[in-house]
C-alpha angles and dihedrals in degrees: 000000000000125000128239118210122185119194109192116197107193137163118012144051138236092277095053102024129242135271113238135204119186119197124185129186146135118286110274095012137093116275113272097192131043132172133173124218145143142248114219125236114285109172091165093067097070089045091051091047091053089048091052093043092051092050093044094052092049088063092071097185099174096303123191091232126135091278127020112256128212113260116251116221100177105126091206090066089053090054092044089054092051091047094049091048091051092049091051091047092050092049093048092051092048087049094049092044094050120131096246091053093047097096090057093048093047091050088054091051093045098049100038132057124216088240093057119111101232135190108200115194117196107207115197143128094210111111093207093051091052093056096053119106097243092172088075092073102123089229089070098038097050112026112008102056097163097060124109125181129226129187123230138178119240092242120056142145141191108265118235109252141183128194113266123225107247118185098197140029098257135104109256118224128185106205118195114197102192135179105340100181108151095358136083113236095159087087088059089054092050091051092050092050090058094060111118119234095010136128111205129193113196123208108193114201090329129191118247093254092053092051095047092047090057091048092047101043105036137057115235133185096194135026115203129187131185124175137061122336139157143189134218111220092199097056096024088229127144129210132201121206098214096175137000092278109028130074118185132188126218088243090062090054097041097109093050091043092049087054092051091048090051087054088057105270102174108177139025120194119193107189090186141094131293098358104166090096089053090049094049093055093044091051089063087062089054096238109175102233136001128185116201140157111252094210136019108302129213115240094243094047091053091052096045091049092049092049095052094040094052092047093050096041096046087048119056105298125109119246092258097046091044089057091047093051092048092045093051092049086062089069087079088066098049095097087064099026112032117220093004091148090059095067112073116076135170120228109202138195101218091209089068130070113215115244124223120237090254093051090050090053090048091051090052091049091054091052099046126110089243085082091076095047091049094041095099093048091049091051091051092049090047091054091050091051092048092052089048090053092050091050093046091048094051093048094045092046091050092050093049092049092050092049089047091048090056090057095244092126097046097096090050092047092049088050089052088047090057094048091050090048091054093048096055117109119260121269126210119264117269100252092191089076135068122187122205104201129202113206132169092276090055091052089051088049092057091048090051090052089053094245115159105241124226101187109307097335127055123214091243092053091048091050090050092050094049092045093051093043090054089062091057098042105223116193097233137006126204121194106201095183127102112235107181105167147059112298120245091221112056094206093056095086089050092050090049093048093050094049101088091187095058121100124179136198131244135172127238115228123231111202092186091061096034090242110153119218130226124221125226118263115281112270096033109115120223093253089061097046124101130185121237096206116133136183121232130189125245089273090056090248118141109227101142137066120218111212105168139016141160107246123218111267091241095047116122087217106065103169118116095206133078117242089241091055093047092051093046093048093049092048094046091047088061086054092052097256115126125190116255135191119228122220086261091058095253123145113245135189114189109311094342121093118197099220109202122238115259129204089264112040121147108305091356107095100154109028132142100239096184119155117006111314133173131183112264113238102202121211114217128192102180084317133012087244089069094063093126140006112284135201129183122241094246092048090050094049099041105030138073110264126209104236091216089060090066110024115108092355134125106250118202121194115198147139122266096170110123089222089068090066093217096134128127137200115236136178086275093066148314100215123115090257093044103052117106128228116249094244089058089051089053089051090052090052095047090047092051093057097041093045092050093049098043104027102026089239105174124250113221108279135190136199122253117261094262091051092050091047092053091047091052092046090049092057090044088058089050090057092050093047092049091051090048094052100036107051094163115092098228091049090048091055092048094046093045091048090050091049093049091047090051091049091052093047091050091049091047093048092052092044089057083064089050095258115140106199127169112280105157097043091047092050091049091049092049094050094039096052090044091054093046091050093050092048091051092049091048091052091049092050091049091054089052 
């Protein structure tokens, strides 16, 4: 894709300097870079330009000016012209390489590569700035060889247009051959007649009425003029000498030209002298592009430029690069015609994007009357293509669903699940919970106090915790620490048995996997025990919550309920919410039913759904580890505690010391610094149930199989439709990227509401159907 650079020269003059704004962006898009700067005073430049202009005009050389001039043969004037041109070029480069302009220049160099195809539009109202040979900047002559400059006024607009009625498939050109006294414009005519795919109407030395009638009544793509012309610098007006006796200004033709522009006139070429005044007046009519000669032009130079420009433009070059190529070919004439390559210049309406020759032909094809005669054929072909897209979408969708059913896509869907989980917005902490953590410093603290350790928590520390908690009256207490052994303090089991709010963890054994179990601490009755067992996926990531199981008869842990469920049920019972069982056998709290995971649920297509499992809807506040307020054991035992931080809460006691090894991978990460302690996992699970019952916070839900299948098929159709309507590769990539981005945003938006809908299968169906459709169309075109 080409680049568009706009250099705005605003307030100022050559005595005070000029303000500068540089904008850089991709062709056809809004500028992505903008920088302001300044050009310093340079009063010598206008003087040097006038010196060069005076010398240049003294050469004569068969110029297409308003009256033929006698040719000058004095070699000293040739040398004077070369010297004046070099002096002007040197001054301009010193000016453009000045220190105050350096930030603008460096931005240009940083954002653009020498290989880029660049349209540079110089936007200014200053007449002297427009006349300068900006192409001489050494940046464009040495490194950036695919840059061409166009002039623009500061004020512009997109002209109102309507589609013209074109009766053939050719580019229509209105060629005005004006006053030819002293010059040969028949060569111009011959060059025009060689243009491929063009219909040319010649007006030879027309009267004003004849010219305006053609502009009013017909639709033209190009307007061409050859003959004598001139401009007045003071009034910025331009004049065309259309016949030996009549001179006409652009202002006198403005109504007819406005009509022609409305009929989609795209380009005006004035292969005549001193055309900047013509361009200035035409710019006010918002014509898209104009090519003029900035100074009087020798006859041969005008013809050579026209020849090379038409060959390049009707070939494969863009309008700007065709002008550059033709202008540079004029350097071969500069021994005979000094500064010939300075003369051609593009005047551009920035609201318009130049069309290539091929695009102009395509536009004409679309507007031709052949469209009606071929309408029936196009409709038939369209129907065939639509049927092909439907067939391709059904086949692709079926294939994706089968591959998904076999479980092949499950790892990719779980990866996508994790990405969506991480991108969800933060939620507030669950203030109904308080977590008392035990880290390595807390273990050292107990040792320093001479407490006899039993794992990570001594009996004395546990007694102190329970005693202090009793003062603040929490609603429920969960001890997420294994304590398999005889207590040091004989009264501890009694204290634990008498505390009806205390629940403790145990672990169910699995003889088939040689996993030993752990009993609950002595003194905790069966009804206040909860297992800590969890289920992880093949990648060791914890995405599911196990609520109920049937323990092995020989297991030391004999409870059927998870610790998280026990804590939640006890807390909710105090709030007047009792668990219920639906007719389907599902557990229900209030209005929320905890639907168990099945072997095929969402992205899970081959999962061991033993026991009673639900998807775990993590709560994250900056991190999932911050689900609830936390306090260390030593802070809790030695510090002053705000009673409101404990009263009526669910208090979880657990180990966070890395040495304990109780860390788990979650959708938020599996690295050493991303794993989450088991007590935090228990807090996540408790919070999920309590938040669902009290706040209607959604559990993760999925669509039924038929709903997911329709969703996948819908995106499959989108892929086929895009391929059908965007046959060009670059547009296919853009359209496909936009569709995939939209799919992702929809899935993310629904996931923020706890809905897990197919992302990876839909993306595969979209891309797959698009590829199949393109392959089919390519095969059809090859047959033709």
